[in-house]
C-alpha positions as CSV (number, residue, x, y, z in Angstrom):
1,L,-0.2,0.0,-0.3
2,Q,1.4,3.3,-1.4
3,S,0.2,6.8,-1.8
4,N,1.5,10.0,-3.2
5,G,1.4,13.6,-3.1
6,T,3.4,16.2,-4.7
7,V,3.1,20.4,-4.0
8,P,5.2,22.2,-6.7
9,L,6.7,25.7,-5.2
10,Q,8.6,28.0,-6.7
11,N,12.2,26.3,-7.3
12,A,11.7,23.5,-4.7
13,T,8.8,20.6,-4.3
14,M,6.7,18.9,-1.5
15,T,6.4,15.5,-1.6
16,T,3.9,13.1,0.9
17,S,4.1,9.7,0.8
18,S,3.4,6.4,2.8
19,I,4.4,2.9,3.2
20,G,2.8,-0.4,4.5
21,T,5.3,-2.6,5.7
22,T,4.9,-6.4,5.8
23,T,8.6,-7.6,6.6
24,T,11.7,-6.6,8.4
25,D,13.6,-6.9,5.4
26,P,16.3,-4.3,5.2
27,G,16.3,-1.5,2.9
28,Q,12.6,-0.9,2.0
29,I,12.3,2.0,-0.2
30,V,10.3,4.8,1.7
31,D,11.4,7.7,-1.0
32,S,13.1,8.3,-4.2
33,F,13.8,11.0,-6.7
34,S,15.8,11.6,-9.6
35,A,19.2,13.0,-8.9
36,N,19.2,15.3,-11.6
37,D,16.3,16.8,-10.4
38,L,16.7,17.3,-6.8
39,C,19.9,18.0,-4.7
40,T,18.5,18.8,-1.3
41,S,15.7,17.2,1.0
42,K,14.6,17.5,4.2
43,Y,12.3,14.9,5.7
44,L,9.4,15.1,8.5
45,I,9.4,10.6,9.1
46,Q,6.9,9.1,11.3
47,A,6.7,5.7,12.0
48,V,3.6,3.6,13.6
49,S,3.6,0.0,14.4
50,G,0.5,-0.7,16.7
51,T,0.4,2.0,19.6
52,D,3.9,2.6,19.3
53,R,5.2,5.5,17.6
54,H,8.8,7.0,15.7
55,A,9.3,10.3,14.6
56,V,12.3,12.3,13.1
57,E,13.6,14.7,10.8
58,V,16.7,14.0,8.4
59,I,18.7,16.4,6.2
60,L,19.9,14.9,2.9
61,I,22.2,15.8,0.2
62,H,24.3,14.0,-2.7
63,D,26.9,14.8,-5.5
64,G,25.5,12.5,-7.6
65,V,27.6,9.6,-6.6
66,N,27.0,9.6,-3.0
67,V,24.4,10.2,-0.5
68,F,24.9,12.2,3.2
69,F,22.3,12.6,5.9
70,T,21.8,13.5,9.0
71,E,19.4,12.3,11.7
72,Y,18.0,15.0,14.1
73,G,14.8,15.6,16.8
74,A,13.8,11.7,17.2
75,I,11.5,11.4,19.4
76,F,9.4,7.2,20.2
77,T,7.1,6.2,22.6
78,T,8.6,3.3,23.2
79,V,12.1,2.4,21.5
80,K,13.5,3.2,17.9
81,F,12.0,0.7,15.9
82,V,13.0,1.9,12.4
83,T,16.7,2.5,10.7
84,L,17.1,5.1,8.0
85,D,19.6,4.6,5.2
86,A,20.2,6.5,1.8
87,D,21.6,5.4,-1.7
88,I,21.9,6.4,-5.4
89,S,20.6,3.5,-7.6
90,M,20.3,3.9,-11.5
91,G,20.1,7.5,-11.1
92,M,17.3,7.7,-8.1
93,V,18.5,9.2,-4.6
94,R,16.6,6.6,-2.7
95,L,15.5,7.0,1.5
96,L,15.6,3.4,2.7
97,A,13.8,2.2,6.3
98,T,14.5,-1.3,8.1
99,P,11.2,-1.7,10.4
100,L,12.0,-3.8,13.4
101,N,8.5,-4.6,13.2
102,A,7.0,-6.0,10.2
103,N,3.6,-4.2,10.3
104,T,4.8,-0.5,10.3
105,T,3.5,2.0,8.4
106,I,5.7,4.8,7.6
107,T,5.0,8.3,6.5
108,V,7.2,10.6,5.1
109,V,6.6,14.3,4.1
110,R,10.0,15.2,1.8
111,T,10.7,19.3,1.1
112,S,13.2,19.5,-2.0
113,I,15.0,22.3,-3.5
114,N,15.3,21.9,-7.5
115,V,18.9,21.8,-8.8
């Protein structure tokens, strides 16, 4: 299950997406965008599993080959139950998540600056 929405802004875009996980497989794609279109992104991420909540912000940049990101402002109701990573694959920058629980809903709001 995935839903997406995009709002174009002047020299930027705001996108929302949501993914429901059914496994704890590593590196599940939560969001992706063309490395040719966007360079800098800020994410607000919420993960929900049962009554547990996890929220964090991420700032991400790339140089066309490598992705650099930092997580901050993390808060959760019990324990951190989503691990984040990022990479570039076939020209797409990807935000990846590994949930601790199989049935986790991960929702992201991404604000990006156009290249």
